C-alpha positions as CSV (number, residue, x, y, z in Angstrom):
1,X,0.5,25.2,-14.2
2,X,0.0,21.5,-13.2
3,X,1.3,19.9,-9.8
4,X,1.6,16.1,-10.0
5,X,2.8,14.5,-6.6
6,X,2.2,11.1,-7.8
7,X,3.2,8.8,-4.9
8,X,5.1,11.5,-3.1
9,X,2.6,12.7,-0.5
10,X,3.5,16.3,0.4
11,X,2.7,17.9,3.7
12,X,1.0,21.2,4.6
13,X,4.6,23.0,4.9
14,X,5.6,21.8,1.4
15,X,1.9,22.7,-0.1
16,X,2.5,26.3,1.2
17,X,6.2,26.4,-0.1
18,X,5.0,25.2,-3.6
19,X,2.2,27.9,-3.6
20,X,4.5,30.5,-2.5
21,X,7.2,29.4,-5.1
22,X,4.9,28.8,-8.2
23,X,1.9,30.6,-7.4
24,X,-1.8,29.2,-8.0
25,X,-1.7,25.8,-10.1
26,X,-4.5,25.2,-12.6
27,X,-4.5,21.5,-11.6
28,X,-3.1,19.4,-8.7
29,X,-3.0,15.7,-8.7
30,X,-2.3,13.8,-5.4
31,X,-2.5,10.3,-3.8
32,X,-5.7,9.5,-2.0
33,X,-5.0,5.9,-1.2
34,X,-2.5,3.8,0.8
35,X,-1.2,0.8,-1.1
36,X,0.0,-1.9,1.3
37,X,-1.0,-4.9,3.2
38,X,-2.8,-3.4,6.1
39,X,-5.3,-4.3,7.2
40,X,-5.9,-7.1,4.6
41,X,-3.0,-9.2,5.3
42,X,-2.8,-9.0,9.3
43,X,-4.5,-12.0,10.7
44,X,-4.2,-10.6,14.2
45,X,-7.3,-8.8,13.3
46,X,-10.8,-10.5,12.8
47,X,-13.1,-9.6,9.8
48,X,-14.8,-6.9,11.8
49,X,-11.6,-5.4,13.0
50,X,-10.3,-5.4,9.3
51,X,-13.3,-3.6,8.0
52,X,-13.0,-1.0,10.7
53,X,-9.4,-0.4,10.1
54,X,-10.1,-0.2,6.3
55,X,-12.6,2.5,6.9
56,X,-10.5,4.3,9.2
57,X,-7.6,4.2,6.7
58,X,-9.9,5.7,4.0
59,X,-10.8,8.6,6.2
60,X,-7.4,9.2,7.6
61,X,-6.2,9.5,3.9
62,X,-8.9,11.8,2.9
63,X,-8.5,14.1,6.0
64,X,-4.5,14.3,5.2
65,X,-5.3,15.1,1.7
66,X,-7.9,17.7,2.4
67,X,-5.4,19.5,4.7
68,X,-2.9,19.6,2.1
69,X,-5.4,21.0,-0.6
70,X,-6.3,23.9,1.6
71,X,-2.9,25.7,1.4
72,X,-2.5,24.5,-2.2
73,X,-5.6,25.8,-3.3
74,X,-5.3,24.8,-7.0
75,X,-8.2,25.7,-9.4
76,X,-8.9,21.8,-9.9
77,X,-7.9,18.8,-8.1
78,X,-7.9,15.4,-9.6
79,X,-7.6,12.1,-7.3
80,X,-4.3,10.6,-8.6
81,X,-2.3,7.3,-8.2
82,X,-4.9,5.4,-6.2
83,X,-7.1,2.4,-7.0
84,X,-6.2,-1.2,-7.7
85,X,-7.7,-4.5,-7.1
86,X,-6.2,-8.1,-6.1
87,X,-6.9,-11.1,-8.3
88,X,-6.4,-15.0,-8.1
89,X,-6.4,-16.5,-4.6
90,X,-6.0,-12.9,-3.0
91,X,-9.2,-11.6,-4.3
92,X,-11.1,-12.1,-1.1
93,X,-8.7,-9.4,0.4
94,X,-10.2,-6.6,-1.8
95,X,-12.9,-6.1,1.0
96,X,-10.2,-4.9,3.3
97,X,-7.8,-2.9,1.1
98,X,-6.9,0.5,2.2
99,X,-8.1,1.9,-1.1
100,X,-11.2,3.3,-2.7
101,X,-12.2,4.7,-6.1
102,X,-11.7,8.2,-7.0
103,X,-15.6,8.7,-6.9
104,X,-15.5,7.8,-3.2
105,X,-12.6,10.1,-2.5
106,X,-14.4,13.0,-4.0
107,X,-17.7,12.0,-2.2
108,X,-15.9,12.1,1.1
109,X,-14.1,15.5,0.1
110,X,-17.5,17.0,-0.5
111,X,-18.6,16.1,2.9
112,X,-15.9,18.7,4.2
113,X,-16.0,22.5,4.2
114,X,-15.7,23.9,0.7
115,X,-12.3,25.1,-0.3
116,X,-13.2,28.3,-2.1
117,X,-11.7,28.3,-5.6
118,X,-10.9,24.6,-5.8
119,X,-13.2,22.2,-7.8
120,X,-12.8,18.4,-7.6
121,X,-13.0,16.4,-10.9
122,X,-12.9,12.8,-11.9
123,X,-12.0,11.7,-15.4
124,X,-12.5,8.4,-17.3
125,X,-9.5,6.8,-18.8
126,X,-8.8,8.4,-22.3
127,X,-10.6,11.5,-21.5
128,X,-9.2,15.0,-22.2
129,X,-9.8,18.1,-19.8
130,X,-9.6,21.5,-20.9
131,X,-8.2,23.8,-18.3
132,X,-9.4,26.9,-19.9
133,X,-12.8,25.8,-20.2
134,X,-13.2,23.4,-17.2
135,X,-14.8,20.9,-19.4
136,X,-14.0,17.3,-20.4
137,X,-14.2,16.1,-24.1
138,X,-16.5,13.1,-22.8
139,X,-19.1,13.2,-20.1
140,X,-17.9,11.3,-17.0
141,X,-19.0,8.0,-16.2
142,X,-18.9,7.0,-12.7
143,X,-17.4,3.7,-11.6
144,X,-19.9,1.0,-11.3
145,X,-18.4,-0.9,-8.3
146,X,-20.9,-3.9,-8.6
147,X,-19.5,-4.3,-12.4
148,X,-15.9,-4.3,-11.0
149,X,-16.9,-6.8,-8.3
150,X,-18.4,-9.1,-11.0
151,X,-15.4,-8.8,-13.1
152,X,-13.0,-9.8,-10.1
153,X,-15.2,-12.7,-9.1
154,X,-15.8,-14.0,-12.8
155,X,-12.3,-13.2,-14.2
156,X,-9.5,-12.0,-12.0
157,X,-10.2,-14.6,-9.4
158,X,-9.3,-17.3,-11.7
159,X,-5.8,-16.0,-12.5
160,X,-2.6,-17.6,-11.2
161,X,0.5,-15.7,-9.9
162,X,3.8,-16.5,-11.6
163,X,5.3,-18.2,-8.5
164,X,2.3,-20.5,-8.2
165,X,3.4,-22.1,-11.4
166,X,6.9,-23.0,-9.9
167,X,7.7,-26.3,-8.4
168,X,7.7,-26.5,-4.7
169,X,11.3,-25.7,-3.4
170,X,13.4,-28.3,-1.6
171,X,12.6,-27.8,2.2
172,X,16.1,-28.5,3.5
173,X,17.8,-26.2,1.1
174,X,15.2,-23.4,1.8
175,X,15.6,-23.5,5.5
176,X,19.4,-23.5,5.2
177,X,19.2,-20.4,2.9
178,X,16.8,-18.5,5.4
179,X,19.8,-18.9,7.9
180,X,22.3,-17.5,5.2
181,X,20.0,-14.7,4.4
182,X,19.4,-14.0,8.1
183,X,23.2,-13.3,8.5
184,X,23.4,-11.2,5.4
185,X,20.5,-9.2,6.4
186,X,22.0,-8.4,9.8
187,X,25.2,-7.3,8.1
188,X,23.1,-4.9,5.7
189,X,21.2,-3.4,8.7
190,X,24.3,-2.7,10.6
191,X,25.8,-0.9,7.5
192,X,22.6,1.3,7.1
193,X,22.5,1.7,11.0
194,X,18.9,0.3,11.3
195,X,18.3,-0.7,14.8
196,X,15.4,-3.6,15.0
197,X,12.7,-2.8,17.5
198,X,10.7,-6.0,17.0
199,X,11.2,-9.9,17.1
200,X,10.5,-11.3,13.5
201,X,9.7,-14.8,12.7
202,X,9.2,-16.6,9.2
203,X,6.5,-19.3,9.4
204,X,7.4,-21.9,6.6
205,X,6.9,-25.7,6.3
206,X,5.4,-26.1,9.9
207,X,8.5,-24.3,11.1
208,X,8.7,-20.9,13.0
209,X,12.2,-19.5,12.2
210,X,13.5,-16.3,14.1
211,X,15.0,-14.0,11.6
212,X,15.3,-11.0,13.6
213,X,15.9,-11.1,17.5
214,X,16.2,-8.1,19.8
215,X,16.6,-8.0,23.5
216,X,13.2,-8.0,25.5
217,X,13.7,-4.4,26.9
218,X,14.2,-3.1,23.3
219,X,11.2,-5.2,21.8
220,X,7.9,-3.4,20.9
221,X,6.5,-6.9,20.1
222,X,6.5,-9.9,17.7
223,X,6.0,-9.9,14.0
224,X,5.2,-13.2,12.4
225,X,5.3,-13.5,8.6
226,X,4.2,-16.3,6.3
227,X,3.9,-16.9,2.5
228,X,4.0,-19.5,-0.1
229,X,7.3,-21.2,-0.1
230,X,7.7,-20.9,-3.7
231,X,7.5,-16.9,-3.3
232,X,9.9,-17.2,-0.5
233,X,12.3,-19.1,-2.7
234,X,12.1,-16.4,-5.2
235,X,12.5,-13.5,-2.7
236,X,15.6,-15.3,-1.4
237,X,17.0,-15.6,-5.0
238,X,16.3,-12.2,-5.6
239,X,14.0,-12.8,-8.6
240,X,11.1,-11.4,-6.6
241,X,11.2,-8.6,-4.0
242,X,9.9,-8.4,-0.3
243,X,8.6,-5.0,-0.6
244,X,6.7,-5.8,-4.0
245,X,5.3,-9.0,-2.4
246,X,4.3,-7.3,0.7
247,X,2.6,-4.3,-1.1
248,X,0.9,-6.7,-3.5
249,X,-0.6,-8.6,-0.3
250,X,1.3,-11.9,-0.8
251,X,2.5,-12.0,2.6
252,X,0.5,-12.8,5.8
253,X,1.5,-11.0,9.0
254,X,0.6,-11.5,12.5
255,X,1.8,-9.0,15.3
256,X,1.5,-8.8,18.9
257,X,0.5,-6.1,19.9
258,X,-0.8,-4.4,16.8
259,X,2.0,-2.1,16.7
260,X,3.4,-0.6,13.5
261,X,7.0,-0.3,13.0
262,X,8.3,1.2,9.7
263,X,11.7,0.2,10.2
264,X,10.9,-3.4,10.4
265,X,9.1,-3.4,7.3
266,X,12.1,-1.6,5.8
267,X,14.4,-4.2,7.4
268,X,12.7,-7.1,5.6
269,X,13.5,-5.7,2.4
270,X,17.1,-6.8,2.9
271,X,16.1,-10.5,3.7
272,X,17.7,-12.4,0.9
273,X,20.8,-14.1,-0.3
């Protein structure tokens, strides 16, 4: 019996329910990373603060994972749905991503109290693992992080993203379409009953355009967003999507104070024509 949570992080209660419902799992696979723009894209943080938040994120994710592994108590646990790197002009952000290798995940788990009956395993791509013997068909080779970094610097950093090959959009039309998209977003948010709690601005072509405005007494701060105008053109035209662009670290943010509002990042997914 195998439990694969993929990107759907369970909580302690659901892990207990799964154990009660299905009994002991031979193998569980759960996410151990947080894909997203924080802290790499948040320019209200300096480099030292980004590194601190990066490490805090990693520890938080492992702590949360560990608390779920205890009630699940599967025979084996495989870190799953986790690591990625950025290329092109974004490759410098890899130092701040809220992600780590599965080797690092297991290393951090091993620093905690042992969960009796659960063994942490890592597998290379293409490897088979025999649940009856507890053995892989090939000896595991740990990830060489220096090799990965060299590959990023020598290869991936040279790539271009599709929107970087586009022509620059017409400035007047882009700004006009931002206004149209603001009205459309407002109607969509009203329909789903999402009430904004921050003031949001788009910084584009040396302009700072308000796209979400809330009364001062209802506001938890200011969120400023900026990106390549060619990407914004694609987002407004719905050939690219805000959420994909955000997770892929293509959008820069600056927030005052450093307050996280999940609803605002949801709201911005409705910003398009």
